[in-house]
N, C-alpha and C positions, 0 to 999 in steps of 0.2 A: 404813540408806540406802532412799533412793525406789526402789520396784518400778516397771521401764519396763512399761506397759501396752501390748499391742498393739491398736491402733486399728484399729476396723472403718470402714470407709470407707462413707459413706454410698452405698447403692446406685445407680446410673444411672437415672435417669427424666428425663422432660420437666420434672418438678417441679423437680431437682435444675438444671438448665440456667437454669429461667425464675423461680424464688423470690426471693423478698428474701433478703439474707444473715441468717445466723443469728449472734443477740446473742455475743459472746465470752466466753467460759466455759473452765474448765481443769478438770482431775483433780482430785480432793480432795489436798490436801498435806500433811494430817494430822490429827488429832482435830478435832471439832468435836460441839457441842451446840446442839440445837434444840427447840422447843416440839412439834414435828410434823415428821417425817422422810417422807418420799415417796421411793417407787422406781418409777422410770417416768417420763420425760421425753418422753409422747406428749400426746394430747388430754386423757384423764383426768387426770394427773399435774398437768399445767400449770394447767389448768382451778383445781383443789382448789389448788396453790401461790399461784393468783393472787387466789383469791376468799378463803386463810387471810391472805395478805399485806396485803388490802386491808382487813381485820379486827384488823388489827396484831398477827398471832402468827407469832409467831418460826418459818421453814419454811424447810428444806434439801429440795432434792431429787436424786436420783442417778440417773443412766443410766449404763449400760455401753458408750455407744457415742456417737452424737452427736443432737443435739436432732430427734426426729421420724424418727428411724431407722428402727422398725418399721412398722405399719400407716398410723398417722397422717402419716406423711409419702410414703407411696406409694399411697393409697384413690384411689378414682375422683372424688373430688369433690364428690359430691353431697351435698346438706343435705336428708336426709329425713326427714321427721315422722314419730311415730307409733313404736310398739314393734310387734314382727311379728304379735301377736295383737290383733285388733280390740277396739272398747269393750268389747262385749256378753260377751263371752269372759272380757274382762280383770275385769267388775263379778261375772259369774256364777262365776269361780273363785272372788276375791279379796276378795269382798264389796265394798258401797256404797261405804263408806270408805276403804280401803287400793286396791281396785282404780279406784275413781274418782281418784284422786290420779296413778296408773300411767298413767290413760289424758290427764291434764292434763299430767303428766310429758311423754309424747309428743309433745301438741300443742303445747306451749310450746317445745320445745329448740331447733327453728329458731330463734325469734326469739331466745333466747337468744344464739345463735352471731353474729347478725347487729348485735345491740347491743352484744358483747362490740367484734366489728368496728367499729363506729362510735365508740365509747366509747374505745376506745386506738390507732383510727387506724391500723389494719393493712391494710397492701398486701397483698391476698389474691384481687386478682381477684374480689371479688364480685359477684355476681348474684341476683336474687330473680325469675326467671320462673316459678318453679314445677314440680314434679315431674309427670312422666306415668306412669300405670300402665298397661300397652299389652296387650291381649289376644288373644293368638293362637289361642285356643281357646274354644269355646263354656262347657268347664268355665269356664276364666280368665275370660271375661267375666262369668258368673256370679257369681264371687267377688267382679270389679270392682262389681258394680251394689250390692254388699250394703258392700264397704266404701263408699263413696259413700252410699248411704243411712244408714250409721251414722252417720258423721262430720258430714255435710250438718246431719242430726238435733239435734247438739250444738252447730252454727252453725259449724263449718268452713268456709273456703271450698274446698268440693272441688266438682266440675262434673263431670259425664258428656260426654264428647267421641265421637259417632259417629264412621263410618268419614271421613264427608266434613273433620270437622274434625280428626281424627286427622291426616289427611295434610294440612289447612294448618298444623298445629302442628308435626309433624315434617318434610315434606321427602316423604315415602314412603306411597305406599296399602297398604303390608304389615298394615294394623292396623284389626279390623273395630270394637273400642272401646274405649278407654279413659279416664280419670278423672286431671281436671288438678286436683292440690292444690295450689294457690298458695300453700300455706304455704311450700313446699320453695325450693330454689333450687344454687347452686353456686360454689366456693372452689377457689383453690389450694391443696390443702391444706397441703403443706409451708409455703408460705406465711404461712399460718393457724397453723401451730404455732409458725411461729418467732415469731411475732407474739404468741402467748401469753406465749412465754419470754420476749421484751422485756417487754409489760408486769408479769410476776411480777416481773422485777429490777428494774425499774422502784419497784416497789410495798415494795420490800425484802426476799423471798425472795432464796435463794442456791443456784444452780445449778452441779452437778458432771457433766460428762459424762466418758466416757473413764475410769469409777469404776465397775466391777461392782458389788454388794453379794452377797459370798458365803456370810454367814451371817448370821442373825437370831435374838438370845439376847433372853430377859427380862434387864435388867441391874437394877440397883440403883435402883429411882423409876421404871422404864420400860422400856425397847429397845435394845438395842446393833445393830447395824448395822455387821459387819465386810467393810474391802475392803481391797483389795492394800494402801492406802498409809494407812489409817488407819481409826478407829472416829467413825460418827456414835451420838451417846447422843440420845435424844429420850423425850418422856412418852407419846406416841403415835407411830404410824407409818401409815400408806398404801402399799396395795401396789397399782401400777396398770401390771402389765406385760401382761396381756391377751393377743396372741395368742403373744407372745415370753415368754410367765411358762417356768420352769425350776423345778429343785427348790429353792428358797429358802424355802419354807414346805410341810411336806409335802401331796400331793395335789394340790395347785394345779394345776400341769402338765396332769395328768390328768383334770383336770375339763370341760377344752373340747377341742374340736378344731379343730387350726390348719389349713384349711382354705384350699389356697392361690388366688387370682384373678388375674389376669393382665390388663394393661392397654397398649394400643398406640396411636400417637396416628400422624397425617400430619403433613407441613409444612402452614405456613396455607395455607389456600384462596384462590384471587382471590375479591374482593368478590361478583364477579358468579356464583359457582359457590357459595359459601355462605350467600348471601339465603337460599333456600328453606330449608335445611336448618337444624333446630333454631333457629327465630326467635327472638327477646326472650329469649333465655337461659333456654330452657325444658331441663330433663335428662329423660331416660325410663330406664325399667327394663322390661324383658318379664317377663310373668308366664309364665314356661317353662322348661322343663328345662336351658336352656344359664345361665339367668342374665345374660343380658347385659344392659349396662348404658352409658349413651352421652351424649354431649352435644360442644357447638361451645364450646372455650375463648376467652377473651377475646381472642387472637390469630387466630382462624379455624383454626384446627386440629381435627378430627375426632378425638375422645378415644372410645376402644373397649375396653371393659372385660368380663368374662367368666369365666367356668370356665376351670382352668389343669392345665397339668400339673403333678402333686403334687411338686414340687421345685423350687428356684432354677434360673430359665431366662431367657436371652438371645437363645438362635439365633432367626432369622426363621423357621425351620420349626416352632417349636413356638409360632407367634402366627397360624399361617395360619387356624386356623377363624375365629377373629374378626376377620381382615380379610375373608374369604370371606362371612360373614354381615354384614358392614359394604356391603360390594361389591355384594350382594344386593339389601339395602334400600336402596343407592343406586349405582347403576350409574356415575355419575359419577365416585366416588373412586376408579375403574380408572387413571385418569391420574395419578393422583399418588404419592408416594412416601411411605412409612409410614416416620417417620424415628427415634421413640422406642418403645422395648418393655420392661417391667420388670415383677416379679409381687411377690407377697409373701402373707404369711400374715397371715387372716382368722379370729377366735377365735367357734367355734360351739358355742354352748350343749345339752344335749340337750332342755331342752324351748324354744330359741331366744328367750329373753328374757335381759337383763341379769342378772348375777349379782351380788348383796352377802354377804361373808362376814364373822362378827366372832367368830374361833374362839377369840380370848384378850382379854380385855380390853384396850382401846387399841392392837386389832389392827383396820385396816378394810380391807377389798378388795372392789374393784369392776374386772369384767370379763367380756366375751361379748358381744360387738354386734351379732353375727348381720349383717355388713356395714351398720349404719346409724350407726357410731361415731364420724361429722362431730360432729352434732347429740347424740346419746345419750350419747358420753364426755364431752362439752361439761358436759353437763346434770349427769352423776354424779358428775363432777369436781368441783361446785359442792356437791352433797349430801354427798358424804366431806369436805369442807372443814366445814362446817356441822356437822356429828358430832363431827369430829375436832378443832375447836373447842369442844367440851365441849355441844352439843346432846345433845337427848335421841333416843329412837328415833323420835319422832314426825315430824324431819327428815327423815328417810328416806322418799321415796316407790316403793321397792321391798322388796320382801320380804327380809328376810335368814334366809339358810338356812345350812346346815352345807354343807359342801367335799364333794363326790360323786364322788369319782375315777370316770370313764365304763368300765362294764367291757370288757374285751379293748380298751382303747386302745392298747397296741400294732399293731394291726391296724388303726388308723385308716383309712391309704390303700386295703386292699381295702374296706373299709365303703362308702366315697364314691365307690369305682368302679361299684360294687353299685346303691349307691340313686341315683347318674345313670343308670346304665340301664334301672331300672325306672321311674324320674321321666319317659324319653323314650319308654319304651314306653307308658305310661298316655296321656302326649300323644299318641301317635299314634294311641293309639283315640278320644281327644276329640274330634276336630276334626269 
C-alpha cells in the first residue's frame, strides 16, 4: 500500500503569489530506473536534469517537497556574476588552468541564465540592468576598485560609479562609490525554477515531488535511492540539496552552514514614486556587515533582503531592521505598506566557494553558493550534467574536494552571531 507523505507547503512569499504555476508533478508511485537520478528540484538539480534530458540521457528528479521549495524559490532574485573570490585570487590559488576556468565560469554564469530563459520562453520577469556593488566605507571602496580593475582587465563590462553616478543609478545619495557590473540582472526566482522544471519535463526528464530520498546505497550496477513508496535505481546520482541537505550522505549536511536570509517587499509603488528608484532594472548589494540587497521588481515593488533571525520567521517584528534600512535609504517608502515577508536558508561554505564532491564513483555532489545561487547553481547543474553523462574530470570547472564537515557545526548559530558582531565593529572603525 502506498504511504501517504505529509506535504510541506510552499512557504508564503511574494513569489508564491506572482510566479507562473508549477508544472504538474506527482509523488513517485513505485520503482523506476534511470541513467541518472537527481535529488533536489532547485536550480542545480533542474539545470542538470534539463541538460541531461536534452543530451538524451534518461533522468529522474526527486524532491521531498515542491519544485523550488528551498532557496531556489525564496532568494532575492539577483543574477550575480562571479564567485566570491576575485580572478587573481582564483588563479593564484588554483593555477592558470583550473583557476582560469573558475574565472570564466563565474563570468559566463549570468549569460547562461538569460540564455535558458530566452531559449525556453520562461516567464520569470527577467531584467538585465546589471548589478551594483555599493561601498559604505573606505575599506569597501578599496575592494570595489580592485574588483573593477581585475574584471575590466579581462574584458568584463564593469565600470566604477562615483557618488553622483550612484545616486542616479539608485535614487539615494547613501553611497560614495560603486561598481556597475552590467553582466548581472534579476528574475522572479520561483518563476525561473518552475520554468526550468517545465523545460526539463518537455525534454524528457521525469520529476517526482513530495518524494523524500530516505536512503542512498550502492546497488547492482549502480545506485539505489529508497523513498517511502518506491526505489529509484540509476547508474549515477547527483545530490543537489544545497542549504537543505540532510544526512542522506554522511557529513554533507555538516559541510555547509545554513545561514538564514530574510526578504520583505512593499506593495506596488505608484509610477511617479518608483521612477527614480533603481531605474532600468538594476539590482544592488551593499558591501557591509548587514549584507543587504535590494531591487525594484517588474510590478514596481521594492524588494529588500539581508541578514535574518536564525530561524524561520514571518512576524513583522522580525523584519523591522530591513524596513528601517530601506526607509533610511528611501524615505518615501515610509508611506507604503510592506505586504510580503519571508526567509530561508542559504548554504555558506568554509572557504566561500561552491563545493563539488565525488565521494564514490558515480556519485556527484554540488552545493554551497554563498548567496549567488541563481547564476552559479544553474552553471553548476550544467557541469554536473556533463560529468554524469560520462564526461571526464576536465568537464568540471571547479575543484573536486573531499567532504569536510565543519568543526563545531552544531554551534553554527552562535558562530554566525559572533561573526556578525565582529564585522559590524570592524566596519564602524573603517568609516
